[in-house]
A tleap script that builds the chain and sets N, CA, C and O, in Angstrom:
source leaprc.protein.ff14SB
mol = sequence {
  NMET THR GLN LEU ASN PRO ARG LYS LEU LEU
  ASN SER LYS TRP THR ALA VAL THR PRO ARG
  HIE LYS GLU LYS HIE PHE MET VAL THR GLU
  LEU GLU PHE ASN GLU ASP GLY THR VAL LEU
  ARG CYS GLU ILE GLU ALA VAL MET SER LYS
  ARG CYS GLU ASP ILE CYS TRP ARG ASN LEU
  LYS ASP ALA SER GLN TRP ARG GLN GLY TRP
  CLYS
}
set mol.1.N position { 2.211 14.666 -6.220 }
set mol.1.CA position { 1.796 13.299 -5.428 }
set mol.1.C position { 1.036 11.743 -6.737 }
set mol.1.O position { 0.146 12.051 -7.530 }
set mol.2.N position { 1.257 11.145 -6.720 }
set mol.2.CA position { 0.700 9.985 -7.294 }
set mol.2.C position { -0.858 9.714 -7.739 }
set mol.2.O position { -1.760 9.782 -6.904 }
set mol.3.N position { -1.042 9.481 -8.770 }
set mol.3.CA position { -2.522 9.229 -9.358 }
set mol.3.C position { -2.263 8.123 -9.297 }
set mol.3.O position { -1.368 7.659 -10.005 }
set mol.4.N position { -3.272 7.039 -8.062 }
set mol.4.CA position { -3.982 6.311 -8.504 }
set mol.4.C position { -5.401 5.709 -8.528 }
set mol.4.O position { -6.361 6.341 -8.087 }
set mol.5.N position { -5.503 4.559 -9.017 }
set mol.5.CA position { -7.132 4.046 -8.990 }
set mol.5.C position { -7.263 3.118 -8.202 }
set mol.5.O position { -6.664 2.053 -8.354 }
set mol.6.N position { -8.048 3.350 -7.249 }
set mol.6.CA position { -8.615 2.197 -6.076 }
set mol.6.C position { -8.720 0.697 -6.193 }
set mol.6.O position { -8.628 -0.152 -5.306 }
set mol.7.N position { -8.993 0.528 -7.836 }
set mol.7.CA position { -9.539 -0.723 -8.267 }
set mol.7.C position { -8.381 -1.284 -8.606 }
set mol.7.O position { -8.204 -2.501 -8.537 }
set mol.8.N position { -7.599 -0.553 -8.954 }
set mol.8.CA position { -6.272 -0.982 -9.444 }
set mol.8.C position { -4.805 -1.406 -8.153 }
set mol.8.O position { -3.696 -1.840 -8.464 }
set mol.9.N position { -5.377 -1.056 -6.557 }
set mol.9.CA position { -4.356 -1.556 -5.897 }
set mol.9.C position { -3.631 -3.251 -5.608 }
set mol.9.O position { -2.570 -3.864 -5.494 }
set mol.10.N position { -5.072 -3.384 -5.605 }
set mol.10.CA position { -4.432 -4.658 -5.422 }
set mol.10.C position { -3.715 -5.892 -6.008 }
set mol.10.O position { -3.802 -6.593 -7.016 }
set mol.11.N position { -3.045 -5.829 -5.009 }
set mol.11.CA position { -1.646 -7.022 -5.632 }
set mol.11.C position { -0.172 -5.952 -6.446 }
set mol.11.O position { 0.753 -6.306 -7.176 }
set mol.12.N position { -0.498 -4.790 -5.967 }
set mol.12.CA position { 0.487 -3.861 -6.272 }
set mol.12.C position { 1.634 -3.992 -5.845 }
set mol.12.O position { 2.033 -4.990 -5.245 }
set mol.13.N position { 2.565 -2.596 -6.212 }
set mol.13.CA position { 3.490 -3.686 -5.070 }
set mol.13.C position { 4.778 -2.073 -4.671 }
set mol.13.O position { 5.354 -1.697 -5.692 }
set mol.14.N position { 5.094 -1.386 -3.562 }
set mol.14.CA position { 5.625 -0.314 -2.976 }
set mol.14.C position { 7.031 -0.519 -1.949 }
set mol.14.O position { 7.432 -1.449 -1.250 }
set mol.15.N position { 7.484 0.716 -2.226 }
set mol.15.CA position { 8.746 0.489 -1.623 }
set mol.15.C position { 8.496 2.064 -0.679 }
set mol.15.O position { 8.023 3.070 -1.207 }
set mol.16.N position { 8.938 1.984 0.822 }
set mol.16.CA position { 8.764 2.750 1.793 }
set mol.16.C position { 10.274 3.599 1.036 }
set mol.16.O position { 10.942 3.229 0.071 }
set mol.17.N position { 10.381 4.382 1.595 }
set mol.17.CA position { 11.035 5.767 1.498 }
set mol.17.C position { 11.781 5.222 2.899 }
set mol.17.O position { 12.846 4.617 3.018 }
set mol.18.N position { 11.162 5.508 3.551 }
set mol.18.CA position { 11.778 5.538 5.110 }
set mol.18.C position { 11.574 4.115 6.011 }
set mol.18.O position { 10.898 4.238 7.032 }
set mol.19.N position { 12.159 2.666 5.671 }
set mol.19.CA position { 12.153 1.899 5.843 }
set mol.19.C position { 12.038 1.395 7.226 }
set mol.19.O position { 13.083 1.624 7.836 }
set mol.20.N position { 11.025 0.706 8.047 }
set mol.20.CA position { 10.880 0.525 9.539 }
set mol.20.C position { 11.156 -0.899 9.279 }
set mol.20.O position { 10.898 -1.579 8.285 }
set mol.21.N position { 11.779 -1.226 10.471 }
set mol.21.CA position { 11.826 -3.001 11.452 }
set mol.21.C position { 12.612 -3.501 10.137 }
set mol.21.O position { 12.462 -4.680 9.816 }
set mol.22.N position { 13.584 -2.526 9.224 }
set mol.22.CA position { 14.084 -3.285 8.146 }
set mol.22.C position { 12.890 -3.763 6.605 }
set mol.22.O position { 13.142 -4.434 5.604 }
set mol.23.N position { 11.747 -3.136 6.993 }
set mol.23.CA position { 10.613 -3.556 5.930 }
set mol.23.C position { 11.095 -2.512 4.520 }
set mol.23.O position { 10.998 -1.288 4.609 }
set mol.24.N position { 11.533 -3.088 3.448 }
set mol.24.CA position { 11.433 -1.706 2.809 }
set mol.24.C position { 10.101 -2.482 1.257 }
set mol.24.O position { 9.463 -1.739 0.511 }
set mol.25.N position { 10.086 -2.970 1.240 }
set mol.25.CA position { 9.247 -3.374 0.062 }
set mol.25.C position { 7.369 -4.111 0.651 }
set mol.25.O position { 7.119 -5.179 1.208 }
set mol.26.N position { 6.794 -3.435 0.386 }
set mol.26.CA position { 5.115 -4.028 0.472 }
set mol.26.C position { 4.168 -4.548 -0.616 }
set mol.26.O position { 3.710 -3.549 -1.172 }
set mol.27.N position { 3.780 -5.411 -1.046 }
set mol.27.CA position { 2.101 -5.120 -1.210 }
set mol.27.C position { 0.892 -5.297 -0.958 }
set mol.27.O position { 0.579 -6.016 -0.009 }
set mol.28.N position { 0.052 -4.759 -1.650 }
set mol.28.CA position { -1.244 -4.734 -1.392 }
set mol.28.C position { -1.886 -5.855 -1.176 }
set mol.28.O position { -2.217 -6.464 -2.194 }
set mol.29.N position { -2.230 -6.425 0.069 }
set mol.29.CA position { -2.587 -8.315 -0.041 }
set mol.29.C position { -4.844 -7.963 -0.018 }
set mol.29.O position { -5.783 -8.292 -0.742 }
set mol.30.N position { -4.687 -7.253 1.114 }
set mol.30.CA position { -6.353 -7.166 1.346 }
set mol.30.C position { -6.935 -5.410 0.953 }
set mol.30.O position { -6.523 -4.445 1.597 }
set mol.31.N position { -8.031 -5.278 -0.315 }
set mol.31.CA position { -9.038 -4.247 -0.049 }
set mol.31.C position { -10.577 -4.689 0.135 }
set mol.31.O position { -11.213 -5.543 -0.482 }
set mol.32.N position { -10.928 -3.930 1.065 }
set mol.32.CA position { -12.579 -3.627 1.650 }
set mol.32.C position { -12.904 -2.581 0.613 }
set mol.32.O position { -12.088 -1.845 0.059 }
set mol.33.N position { -14.405 -2.624 0.399 }
set mol.33.CA position { -14.562 -1.687 -0.288 }
set mol.33.C position { -16.484 -1.537 0.200 }
set mol.33.O position { -16.859 -2.489 0.886 }
set mol.34.N position { -17.431 -0.617 -0.069 }
set mol.34.CA position { -18.051 0.108 0.390 }
set mol.34.C position { -19.478 -0.887 -0.798 }
set mol.34.O position { -19.314 -1.926 -1.437 }
set mol.35.N position { -20.718 -0.035 -0.678 }
set mol.35.CA position { -21.541 -0.325 -1.869 }
set mol.35.C position { -20.855 1.160 -3.326 }
set mol.35.O position { -20.806 1.022 -4.548 }
set mol.36.N position { -20.666 1.744 -2.923 }
set mol.36.CA position { -20.454 2.839 -3.572 }
set mol.36.C position { -18.968 2.708 -4.561 }
set mol.36.O position { -18.684 3.152 -5.673 }
set mol.37.N position { -18.400 2.083 -3.808 }
set mol.37.CA position { -16.835 1.892 -4.251 }
set mol.37.C position { -15.715 2.325 -3.736 }
set mol.37.O position { -14.607 2.325 -4.272 }
set mol.38.N position { -16.096 2.809 -2.373 }
set mol.38.CA position { -15.005 3.913 -1.534 }
set mol.38.C position { -14.401 2.393 -1.321 }
set mol.38.O position { -14.924 1.319 -1.621 }
set mol.39.N position { -13.106 2.665 -0.694 }
set mol.39.CA position { -12.118 1.678 0.082 }
set mol.39.C position { -12.458 2.318 1.093 }
set mol.39.O position { -12.412 3.517 1.366 }
set mol.40.N position { -12.968 1.013 1.886 }
set mol.40.CA position { -13.166 0.962 3.106 }
set mol.40.C position { -11.856 0.491 4.682 }
set mol.40.O position { -11.781 0.694 5.893 }
set mol.41.N position { -10.931 -0.333 3.392 }
set mol.41.CA position { -9.986 -1.063 4.312 }
set mol.41.C position { -8.662 -1.257 3.218 }
set mol.41.O position { -8.774 -1.674 2.065 }
set mol.42.N position { -7.494 -0.877 3.831 }
set mol.42.CA position { -6.307 -1.253 2.946 }
set mol.42.C position { -5.157 -2.267 3.573 }
set mol.42.O position { -4.574 -1.723 4.511 }
set mol.43.N position { -4.662 -3.681 3.273 }
set mol.43.CA position { -3.969 -4.105 4.017 }
set mol.43.C position { -2.566 -4.081 2.823 }
set mol.43.O position { -2.518 -3.992 1.596 }
set mol.44.N position { -1.483 -4.216 3.949 }
set mol.44.CA position { -0.383 -4.346 2.945 }
set mol.44.C position { 0.727 -4.808 3.833 }
set mol.44.O position { 0.966 -4.330 4.941 }
set mol.45.N position { 1.625 -6.129 3.046 }
set mol.45.CA position { 2.122 -6.955 3.051 }
set mol.45.C position { 3.494 -6.763 3.486 }
set mol.45.O position { 3.830 -6.272 2.408 }
set mol.46.N position { 4.745 -6.734 4.274 }
set mol.46.CA position { 5.897 -6.830 3.965 }
set mol.46.C position { 6.406 -7.743 3.583 }
set mol.46.O position { 5.933 -8.778 4.053 }
set mol.47.N position { 7.586 -7.932 2.579 }
set mol.47.CA position { 7.740 -9.269 1.576 }
set mol.47.C position { 8.819 -9.828 2.871 }
set mol.47.O position { 8.916 -11.044 3.040 }
set mol.48.N position { 9.254 -9.298 3.360 }
set mol.48.CA position { 10.817 -10.037 3.734 }
set mol.48.C position { 9.992 -11.164 5.668 }
set mol.48.O position { 10.069 -12.301 6.133 }
set mol.49.N position { 9.295 -9.744 6.068 }
set mol.49.CA position { 8.670 -10.614 7.239 }
set mol.49.C position { 7.396 -11.264 7.872 }
set mol.49.O position { 7.123 -11.780 8.956 }
set mol.50.N position { 6.684 -10.982 6.603 }
set mol.50.CA position { 4.879 -11.298 5.966 }
set mol.50.C position { 3.823 -10.594 6.736 }
set mol.50.O position { 2.673 -11.010 6.878 }
set mol.51.N position { 4.459 -9.152 7.372 }
set mol.51.CA position { 3.895 -8.882 8.750 }
set mol.51.C position { 2.950 -7.520 7.930 }
set mol.51.O position { 3.339 -6.504 7.354 }
set mol.52.N position { 1.719 -8.013 8.177 }
set mol.52.CA position { 0.607 -6.954 7.769 }
set mol.52.C position { 0.147 -5.875 8.507 }
set mol.52.O position { 0.320 -5.715 9.716 }
set mol.53.N position { -0.461 -5.120 7.724 }
set mol.53.CA position { -1.209 -3.927 8.530 }
set mol.53.C position { -2.128 -2.927 7.828 }
set mol.53.O position { -2.231 -2.929 6.602 }
set mol.54.N position { -2.650 -2.258 8.438 }
set mol.54.CA position { -3.699 -1.256 7.489 }
set mol.54.C position { -2.955 -0.175 7.708 }
set mol.54.O position { -2.291 0.198 8.675 }
set mol.55.N position { -3.271 0.474 6.170 }
set mol.55.CA position { -3.031 1.322 6.496 }
set mol.55.C position { -4.256 2.297 5.260 }
set mol.55.O position { -4.734 1.723 4.281 }
set mol.56.N position { -4.568 3.793 5.596 }
set mol.56.CA position { -4.818 4.560 4.382 }
set mol.56.C position { -4.600 4.817 2.923 }
set mol.56.O position { -3.808 5.569 2.356 }
set mol.57.N position { -5.315 4.171 2.564 }
set mol.57.CA position { -4.935 3.890 0.759 }
set mol.57.C position { -4.546 5.033 0.072 }
set mol.57.O position { -4.375 4.981 -1.146 }
set mol.58.N position { -4.395 5.998 0.663 }
set mol.58.CA position { -4.288 7.508 0.149 }
set mol.58.C position { -3.102 7.843 0.742 }
set mol.58.O position { -2.857 9.011 0.438 }
set mol.59.N position { -2.221 7.372 1.461 }
set mol.59.CA position { -0.889 7.687 1.877 }
set mol.59.C position { -0.208 7.004 0.755 }
set mol.59.O position { 0.853 7.430 0.298 }
set mol.60.N position { -0.692 6.152 0.394 }
set mol.60.CA position { -0.082 5.494 -0.717 }
set mol.60.C position { 0.391 6.760 -2.172 }
set mol.60.O position { 1.400 6.636 -2.867 }
set mol.61.N position { -0.646 7.887 -2.311 }
set mol.61.CA position { -0.032 8.411 -2.915 }
set mol.61.C position { 1.146 10.075 -2.666 }
set mol.61.O position { 1.533 11.040 -3.324 }
set mol.62.N position { 1.248 9.630 -1.602 }
set mol.62.CA position { 2.354 10.462 -0.550 }
set mol.62.C position { 3.712 10.166 -1.188 }
set mol.62.O position { 4.231 9.057 -1.059 }
set mol.63.N position { 4.336 11.242 -1.937 }
set mol.63.CA position { 5.650 11.175 -2.747 }
set mol.63.C position { 6.720 10.870 -1.696 }
set mol.63.O position { 7.575 10.016 -1.933 }
set mol.64.N position { 6.708 11.211 -1.113 }
set mol.64.CA position { 7.991 11.489 1.068 }
set mol.64.C position { 7.715 10.069 1.563 }
set mol.64.O position { 8.560 9.605 2.328 }
set mol.65.N position { 6.806 9.408 1.288 }
set mol.65.CA position { 6.272 7.829 2.144 }
set mol.65.C position { 6.735 6.566 1.203 }
set mol.65.O position { 7.695 5.814 1.372 }
set mol.66.N position { 5.914 6.567 0.329 }
set mol.66.CA position { 6.133 5.566 -0.414 }
set mol.66.C position { 6.202 5.663 -1.892 }
set mol.66.O position { 5.422 6.476 -2.388 }
set mol.67.N position { 7.243 4.770 -2.985 }
set mol.67.CA position { 7.614 4.763 -4.833 }
set mol.67.C position { 6.181 3.571 -5.009 }
set mol.67.O position { 5.880 2.681 -4.213 }
set mol.68.N position { 5.870 3.730 -5.590 }
set mol.68.CA position { 5.092 2.478 -6.230 }
set mol.68.C position { 6.666 1.700 -7.496 }
set mol.68.O position { 7.381 1.949 -8.468 }
set mol.69.N position { 6.457 1.075 -6.848 }
set mol.69.CA position { 6.990 -0.106 -7.519 }
set mol.69.C position { 8.016 -0.864 -6.485 }
set mol.69.O position { 7.723 -0.672 -5.305 }
set mol.70.N position { 8.776 -1.409 -6.637 }
set mol.70.CA position { 10.106 -2.112 -5.998 }
set mol.70.C position { 10.887 -2.030 -6.811 }
set mol.70.O position { 10.952 -2.362 -7.994 }
set mol.71.N position { 12.182 -1.048 -5.377 }
set mol.71.CA position { 12.955 -0.082 -6.008 }
set mol.71.C position { 14.161 -0.345 -5.040 }
set mol.71.O position { 15.204 0.297 -5.163 }
savepdb mol mol.pdb
quit
């Protein structure tokens, strides 16, 4: 498991371990927090297709699904 600080996720780059729809590289484009600093919403965007989707930010810690950076 990768250690992540939710405050530093915005504009971070990620590589999908098993690409879908030929989309491998992603960037976190939007984060929404509530008053106590908990992440309510995390949106990632595929670099090539510009397709966006909401994900649970905790899934980014799973090394079997995501790698930090573009590899």
